[in-house]
N, C-alpha and C positions, 0 to 999 in steps of 0.2 A: 888233925893229922893222926893223933894217937888211935882214934877209933877206926880210921881207915886202915892203919897197919894191923890192928887187931882183927879186923874183918878179913884182910888178906891172909893173915895167919890161920884163921878159922877155915877159910876156903882151902888153903893148902893142906890142912889136916884132913878135911873131908875128902879132898881130891886124892890124897895119898891112900887113905883107907878104902875109898871107892875103887881106885885102880887095883889095889891088892885083891879086893873081893872080885873084881872083874876078871882078873887072871886066874883065880882059884875056882870061880863059879861064874854065873851069869849075873850081870848088874841089872836089877829089875826096874830101877827108877833113876831119873836125872842123869842118865849115862851121857847125854849130849854135853851137859855142862861140867860134870865132875870128871869125865874121862878125857878131857882135852889134852892133858899131859901125855896120856897113853897114845893118843892119835897123832899128835903133832910133834912132840919132843922125842920120845923114845925111838920111833922109826928113823928119825933124821940124825940122831947122835949115835955113831957107830959103837962106841964102847958100852952103851947101855943095852944093846941088843943081847938078849939072853939073861939079863939081870933085871927084868922088869919089876919083879916083886921087891927086890932090894931097892931099886930106884924109887918105887912108890912109897915104901916105908921111910926112906930117907927124906922124901918130900914131906911126908907127914911129920917127921921129927923137926924138920926145918920150920914148918908152920907152927908147931908148938913153941919153938924157940922165939919166933916172932911175936906170938901172943904174950909170952912171959916178958920179953924185952919191952914190948910196948906198954905193958902194965906197970913196969918199973920206971918209965920215963916220967920225970917231974915236969909239970907245966908251971911256967912262971907268969 
């Protein structure tokens, strides 16, 4: 379970950075997988419209928190 949460956190970090790059320039690779947050979440959540870069960076920070939290979980 710990590895799955770490993988999810790494994906969120990569998706947040990729989304930020996509808004500032053009995303050259893996845009289909990494920009799902930009395509499905941001257009459907009204208060995120206009704050795409902030939302992507927040997603990246959330992913980093998940990676750190999963690394600190003790397995018994």
